[in-house]
C-alpha positions as CSV (number, residue, x, y, z in Angstrom):
1,X,-20.9,16.3,13.6
2,X,-17.3,18.2,13.9
3,X,-14.2,16.9,13.6
4,X,-13.1,16.2,17.1
5,X,-16.2,14.7,17.5
6,X,-15.5,12.0,15.1
7,X,-11.9,11.7,16.4
8,X,-14.0,11.4,19.9
9,X,-16.2,8.6,18.3
10,X,-13.2,6.9,15.8
11,X,-11.4,6.2,19.5
12,X,-14.6,4.4,21.4
13,X,-14.8,2.0,18.5
14,X,-10.6,1.6,18.5
15,X,-10.6,0.8,22.8
16,X,-14.2,-2.1,22.2
17,X,-12.4,-3.6,18.6
18,X,-11.1,-7.1,19.3
19,X,-9.5,-7.3,16.6
20,X,-8.4,-4.1,14.1
21,X,-7.4,-4.6,10.4
22,X,-5.8,-1.7,9.3
23,X,-6.1,-1.3,5.0
24,X,-4.3,1.8,2.9
25,X,-3.5,3.1,-0.2
26,X,-1.5,5.4,-1.3
27,X,-2.3,8.2,0.8
28,X,-1.2,6.4,3.5
29,X,2.4,7.2,2.2
30,X,2.2,11.2,1.6
31,X,2.8,12.4,5.5
32,X,6.1,10.1,5.0
33,X,6.9,12.6,2.7
34,X,6.0,9.6,-0.3
35,X,4.7,12.0,-3.8
36,X,0.9,11.7,-4.4
37,X,0.1,10.7,-8.3
38,X,-3.1,11.8,-8.0
39,X,-4.2,12.9,-11.9
40,X,-0.9,12.8,-14.4
41,X,-0.2,16.5,-13.6
42,X,0.4,14.9,-9.7
43,X,2.7,12.4,-10.8
44,X,4.5,14.8,-13.4
45,X,5.3,17.1,-10.0
46,X,6.2,14.1,-9.0
47,X,9.1,12.9,-12.1
48,X,9.1,16.1,-13.9
49,X,11.0,13.8,-16.6
50,X,8.0,11.8,-17.7
51,X,5.7,14.8,-18.3
52,X,9.4,16.1,-21.4
53,X,8.8,12.5,-22.4
54,X,4.9,13.3,-22.7
55,X,4.5,10.2,-20.3
56,X,2.5,9.4,-17.4
57,X,1.6,7.2,-14.4
58,X,-0.4,4.2,-16.4
59,X,2.8,4.5,-18.8
60,X,5.8,4.2,-16.5
61,X,4.0,1.5,-14.1
62,X,3.6,-0.6,-17.8
63,X,5.3,-3.9,-18.5
64,X,5.8,-3.2,-21.9
65,X,8.2,-1.3,-21.0
66,X,10.2,-4.0,-19.5
67,X,9.8,-6.1,-22.8
68,X,10.6,-3.2,-25.0
69,X,13.4,-1.5,-23.0
70,X,14.0,-3.2,-19.3
71,X,16.7,-0.7,-19.0
72,X,13.3,1.9,-19.0
73,X,11.2,0.4,-17.6
74,X,13.7,-0.4,-13.9
75,X,13.9,3.7,-14.7
76,X,10.6,4.1,-12.8
77,X,11.0,1.1,-10.4
78,X,14.5,1.7,-9.8
79,X,13.7,4.9,-8.3
80,X,11.2,3.8,-6.5
81,X,13.2,1.0,-4.8
82,X,16.3,3.8,-3.7
83,X,12.8,5.9,-2.5
84,X,10.8,3.3,-0.8
85,X,14.5,2.0,0.8
86,X,15.5,5.9,2.2
87,X,11.1,6.4,3.1
88,X,11.3,6.4,7.5
89,X,7.8,5.2,7.4
90,X,5.4,8.6,9.3
91,X,4.8,7.9,13.6
92,X,1.1,7.2,12.1
93,X,2.8,3.4,11.8
94,X,3.9,3.5,15.1
95,X,0.6,4.5,16.8
96,X,-1.6,1.6,15.0
97,X,0.7,-1.3,16.3
98,X,0.9,0.4,19.6
99,X,-2.7,0.3,19.8
100,X,-3.3,-3.4,19.0
101,X,-0.5,-4.1,21.8
102,X,-2.2,-1.5,24.4
103,X,-6.0,-3.2,23.8
104,X,-5.1,-6.6,22.9
105,X,-6.1,-7.1,19.5
106,X,-4.7,-9.5,17.0
107,X,-4.4,-7.0,14.1
108,X,-3.4,-7.5,10.2
109,X,-2.6,-5.2,7.5
110,X,-4.1,-4.9,3.4
111,X,-2.9,-2.3,1.6
112,X,-2.1,-1.7,-2.4
113,X,0.9,-0.1,-1.5
114,X,4.1,-1.7,-2.7
115,X,6.4,0.4,-0.6
116,X,7.2,-2.4,1.8
117,X,6.5,0.6,4.6
118,X,4.2,-1.6,6.7
119,X,7.2,-4.4,7.7
120,X,9.6,-1.5,7.9
121,X,7.3,0.1,10.8
122,X,7.9,-3.4,11.9
123,X,4.5,-5.7,10.9
124,X,5.8,-8.9,10.5
125,X,5.4,-10.3,6.6
126,X,2.7,-12.5,8.0
127,X,0.3,-10.1,9.2
128,X,0.5,-7.6,6.2
129,X,-1.6,-8.5,2.6
130,X,-0.2,-6.6,-0.3
131,X,-2.7,-6.9,-2.9
132,X,-0.9,-5.7,-5.7
133,X,2.5,-7.1,-5.1
134,X,6.0,-5.5,-3.8
135,X,8.9,-3.9,-4.9
136,X,10.9,-5.5,-2.4
137,X,10.8,-8.8,-4.9
138,X,11.2,-9.9,-7.8
139,X,9.6,-12.7,-10.3
140,X,11.3,-13.3,-14.1
141,X,10.0,-11.2,-16.8
142,X,8.7,-13.9,-19.3
143,X,8.6,-15.5,-16.6
144,X,10.7,-18.5,-16.9
145,X,9.3,-19.9,-14.3
146,X,7.3,-19.5,-10.9
147,X,10.0,-18.3,-9.1
148,X,10.2,-14.9,-6.7
149,X,13.0,-13.9,-4.4
150,X,14.3,-10.7,-2.7
151,X,14.9,-7.7,-4.2
152,X,18.7,-6.3,-3.5
153,X,19.8,-5.0,-5.8
154,X,21.3,-2.3,-6.0
155,X,19.7,-0.3,-9.2
156,X,21.2,3.6,-10.3
157,X,19.3,5.6,-12.1
158,X,19.7,8.3,-15.0
159,X,17.6,10.7,-14.0
160,X,18.3,12.9,-17.7
161,X,16.5,9.8,-19.8
162,X,15.2,7.6,-17.0
163,X,17.0,4.8,-17.6
164,X,18.7,2.1,-15.2
165,X,22.3,2.0,-15.4
166,X,22.3,-1.3,-14.0
167,X,19.4,-4.5,-14.6
168,X,18.9,-6.7,-12.6
169,X,18.3,-10.5,-13.5
170,X,16.1,-13.5,-13.2
171,X,18.5,-15.6,-11.1
172,X,17.8,-18.8,-13.2
173,X,18.1,-18.3,-17.2
174,X,20.2,-14.6,-16.4
175,X,16.8,-12.8,-18.8
176,X,15.9,-9.4,-17.6
177,X,13.7,-9.7,-14.0
178,X,11.3,-7.1,-13.3
179,X,9.6,-6.0,-9.9
180,X,6.3,-8.5,-8.3
181,X,3.6,-6.1,-8.9
182,X,0.5,-5.8,-10.8
183,X,1.3,-3.3,-13.7
184,X,-1.7,-1.9,-15.6
185,X,-2.3,-3.9,-18.5
186,X,-0.3,-7.2,-16.5
187,X,0.0,-10.6,-17.9
188,X,3.2,-11.7,-16.3
189,X,2.6,-10.7,-13.1
190,X,3.3,-14.0,-10.4
191,X,0.2,-13.9,-8.1
192,X,2.0,-16.8,-6.0
193,X,3.3,-14.9,-3.2
194,X,0.2,-12.5,-3.1
195,X,-2.1,-15.4,-3.6
196,X,-0.3,-17.1,0.3
197,X,-1.0,-13.5,1.9
198,X,-4.6,-12.9,1.1
199,X,-5.0,-17.2,2.1
200,X,-3.5,-15.8,5.2
201,X,-5.9,-12.6,5.7
202,X,-8.9,-14.9,4.9
203,X,-8.2,-17.0,8.2
204,X,-7.6,-13.8,10.2
205,X,-11.4,-13.0,8.9
206,X,-12.5,-16.4,9.9
207,X,-10.7,-16.6,13.2
208,X,-12.4,-12.8,14.1
209,X,-16.0,-13.4,12.0
210,X,-17.5,-13.4,15.6
211,X,-16.4,-10.5,17.3
212,X,-16.3,-6.6,17.1
213,X,-13.7,-5.5,14.4
214,X,-12.5,-2.3,13.7
215,X,-11.5,-1.8,10.2
216,X,-9.2,1.7,9.8
217,X,-8.9,2.5,6.0
218,X,-6.0,5.4,4.5
219,X,-5.7,7.5,1.6
220,X,-7.8,4.7,-0.5
221,X,-9.0,7.0,-3.2
222,X,-11.8,5.8,-6.0
223,X,-9.3,5.7,-9.0
224,X,-8.2,2.2,-8.7
225,X,-11.1,1.7,-5.8
226,X,-9.6,-2.0,-4.7
227,X,-8.5,-1.2,-0.6
228,X,-12.3,1.0,0.2
229,X,-14.2,-2.3,-1.9
230,X,-12.2,-4.3,1.0
231,X,-13.5,-2.0,4.1
232,X,-16.5,-1.8,2.5
233,X,-16.8,-5.8,1.9
234,X,-15.6,-6.0,5.6
235,X,-17.7,-3.4,6.5
236,X,-20.9,-5.8,6.1
237,X,-19.9,-8.0,8.4
238,X,-21.8,-8.0,12.0
239,X,-19.4,-6.1,14.4
240,X,-17.5,-4.8,11.8
241,X,-17.0,-0.7,11.8
242,X,-15.0,1.1,9.4
243,X,-13.4,4.8,10.3
244,X,-12.0,5.7,7.2
245,X,-9.6,8.8,6.8
246,X,-9.0,10.4,3.7
247,X,-8.6,13.9,2.8
248,X,-10.9,14.3,-0.1
249,X,-12.4,11.0,-0.9
250,X,-14.3,11.0,3.2
251,X,-17.4,9.4,2.3
252,X,-18.5,6.5,3.3
253,X,-22.5,4.3,3.5
254,X,-23.7,2.5,6.1
255,X,-23.0,4.6,9.4
256,X,-19.5,4.1,10.0
257,X,-17.0,6.8,10.4
258,X,-15.6,9.4,7.9
259,X,-12.6,11.5,8.6
260,X,-12.1,14.1,6.3
261,X,-8.1,14.6,6.9
262,X,-4.6,12.9,6.2
263,X,-3.2,9.8,7.4
264,X,-1.4,10.9,10.3
265,X,-4.0,13.7,11.7
266,X,-6.8,11.5,11.9
267,X,-4.5,8.8,13.4
268,X,-3.2,11.9,16.2
269,X,-7.1,12.5,16.6
270,X,-7.9,9.7,17.4
271,X,-4.9,9.3,19.7
272,X,-5.5,12.2,21.4
273,X,-9.4,10.9,23.4
274,X,-7.2,7.3,23.4
275,X,-4.7,9.6,26.2
């Protein structure tokens, strides 16, 4: 089956579904101009200053940086905060919203991305599950309590040494704050906000358990396979069909649909047959 025929088949699945689940990994943001951290070289292409320092993505996205040197920890996450605030979601996000509205589908998003792009594109807070948390929310580094609050901080970064010129502080103890994001080797992340999202998602799945569900998975790789496993778990349900869109790792078992392309190309290809 060639790619055009796969787009046609995927369009039929989208049209016939009663509910839509969007599952997304880092590749979803590439078409919005966000960098792909695939491998150390991919990370260093986006952050050459870290290559000079001998730091890879796992080292940069580590809570130890905040504990040892909060300004350095916030160098990476301050830059990411500013980048995500400036990024405009690509038109594929709007396509997904339009399809759900066009076919009267209840919809939910589950993403490993911490960038808040789905909310920025128009999804409601109560229809998004961010399995690794969100950069747009903060918590105490210690933590001194279970409070999680909006990240409305201004965080300028000196790119010469990747240090933040201002460190956000906890609203309760005035010690350093950190993003409410699950990092590598993280024992202080507060999962309360994400747990509430997970409960809403499980209610959504229960509500639609006897209906035809389309799962549109985009840009979810095998390096951290949380999203791929979630898609496949839902895909085992009766009446569920997964459409996996991925330029390098599109394979999926069980008779589901594989689209070997980037997110926007895949969604545009499906849209041509829906139109």
